[in-house]
C-alpha positions as CSV (number, residue, x, y, z in Angstrom):
1,M,-9.8,-3.5,17.2
2,R,-8.9,-1.7,13.9
3,I,-7.4,1.7,13.2
4,L,-10.1,3.7,11.5
5,H,-8.5,6.8,10.3
6,T,-5.3,9.4,10.6
7,M,-6.1,12.8,10.9
8,I,-4.2,15.6,9.3
9,R,-4.9,19.3,9.3
10,V,-4.8,21.1,5.7
11,G,-4.9,24.7,4.4
12,D,-6.9,24.2,1.3
13,L,-9.5,21.4,1.4
14,D,-10.2,21.1,-2.3
15,R,-6.6,21.0,-3.2
16,S,-6.0,18.4,-0.6
17,I,-9.1,16.4,-1.8
18,A,-7.9,16.6,-5.5
19,F,-4.5,15.3,-4.5
20,Y,-5.6,12.6,-2.5
21,T,-8.3,11.6,-5.3
22,E,-6.6,12.7,-8.5
23,V,-3.3,12.1,-7.9
24,L,-3.3,9.1,-5.5
25,G,-6.7,7.6,-6.5
26,M,-8.5,7.5,-3.6
27,K,-12.2,8.3,-3.3
28,L,-13.7,10.9,-1.2
29,L,-15.8,9.0,1.1
30,S,-17.7,11.9,3.1
31,R,-17.4,15.5,3.5
32,K,-19.4,17.5,6.3
33,D,-19.3,21.3,7.2
34,Y,-19.4,22.3,10.6
35,P,-19.9,26.1,10.3
36,E,-20.7,26.5,14.0
37,G,-17.2,24.9,15.0
38,R,-15.8,26.6,12.0
39,F,-14.2,23.4,10.1
40,T,-15.0,21.1,7.6
41,L,-13.9,17.3,7.6
42,A,-13.5,15.0,4.7
43,F,-12.7,11.3,4.5
44,V,-10.6,9.8,1.8
45,G,-9.5,6.2,1.1
46,Y,-9.8,3.5,-1.3
47,G,-13.2,2.3,-0.1
48,D,-12.0,-1.2,0.5
49,G,-12.8,-1.0,4.4
50,G,-9.3,-0.2,5.2
51,A,-7.8,2.9,7.0
52,E,-9.1,6.1,5.7
53,I,-7.2,9.7,6.2
54,E,-9.3,12.7,7.7
55,L,-8.6,15.9,6.2
56,T,-9.6,18.6,8.8
57,Y,-9.9,22.2,7.5
58,N,-10.1,24.8,10.0
59,Y,-11.7,28.1,8.7
60,G,-9.2,30.7,8.1
61,V,-6.3,28.7,8.5
62,E,-4.0,28.4,5.2
63,R,-1.0,26.7,6.5
64,Y,0.4,24.2,9.0
65,E,3.7,22.9,10.1
66,P,3.8,19.1,10.0
67,G,6.3,19.2,13.0
68,T,9.0,16.8,13.6
69,G,7.0,14.0,15.5
70,F,4.9,13.0,12.4
71,G,6.6,10.5,10.0
72,H,4.5,9.6,7.1
73,I,1.4,7.8,5.8
74,A,2.2,4.7,4.0
75,I,0.3,3.0,1.1
76,E,1.0,-0.4,-0.4
77,V,1.4,-0.3,-4.2
78,D,1.8,-3.4,-6.8
79,D,4.7,-1.5,-8.5
80,A,6.4,1.6,-6.7
81,Y,8.1,2.7,-9.7
82,A,4.7,2.8,-11.9
83,A,3.1,4.6,-8.9
84,C,5.5,7.3,-8.9
85,A,5.5,7.8,-12.9
86,R,1.5,8.2,-12.2
87,V,2.0,10.8,-9.6
88,K,4.3,13.0,-11.6
89,A,2.1,12.5,-14.6
90,R,-0.7,14.0,-12.6
91,G,1.3,16.9,-11.3
92,G,2.2,15.4,-7.8
93,K,5.5,15.7,-6.4
94,V,8.1,12.4,-5.8
95,T,10.6,13.5,-3.4
96,R,12.3,9.8,-3.2
97,E,12.2,7.8,-6.3
98,A,11.4,4.1,-6.2
99,G,14.1,1.8,-5.0
100,P,15.3,-0.5,-2.4
101,M,15.4,0.9,1.0
102,K,18.9,1.7,2.2
103,H,19.2,-1.3,4.6
104,G,17.1,-3.8,3.0
105,T,15.4,-5.0,-0.2
106,T,11.8,-3.7,-0.1
107,V,11.1,-1.2,-2.8
108,I,9.8,1.9,-1.5
109,A,9.5,5.4,-2.5
110,F,8.0,8.8,-0.9
111,V,5.6,11.5,-2.6
112,E,4.6,14.8,-0.7
113,D,1.0,16.0,-0.6
114,P,0.2,19.8,-1.1
115,D,0.6,20.6,2.7
116,G,4.0,18.8,2.7
117,Y,2.8,15.6,4.2
118,K,4.9,12.5,3.3
119,I,3.4,9.2,1.6
120,E,5.6,6.3,1.4
121,F,4.6,3.8,-1.2
122,I,5.6,0.1,-0.1
123,Q,5.7,-2.2,-3.0
124,K,4.0,-5.1,-2.5
125,K,5.9,-8.4,-2.2
126,H,5.0,-11.0,-4.8
């Protein structure tokens, strides 16, 4: 068994695809419209066989509340400081600068996608 993907609902699919591909460097792996169901699915990821993110756009819904149950998506990075600098340079929002965890030594950072979902960068231990 393995985790295939995590689905999040987005209010503007093109804006979200741009964030995940242009800001986070993922690839658009597939996109399919379901006009009868009034939704479109787009899958983004790094194309390495790892887990993907399913971006679901329901026609006519421009905004969702992430709620209190969802935490974040985590991405392993070589250098969290450099990853934050790249996100800022590409117009993304860093909500927690890179640095050690409060109760540990792992270097982490948080960024936010256009719909308010949190993405954690976890620096690879070398």
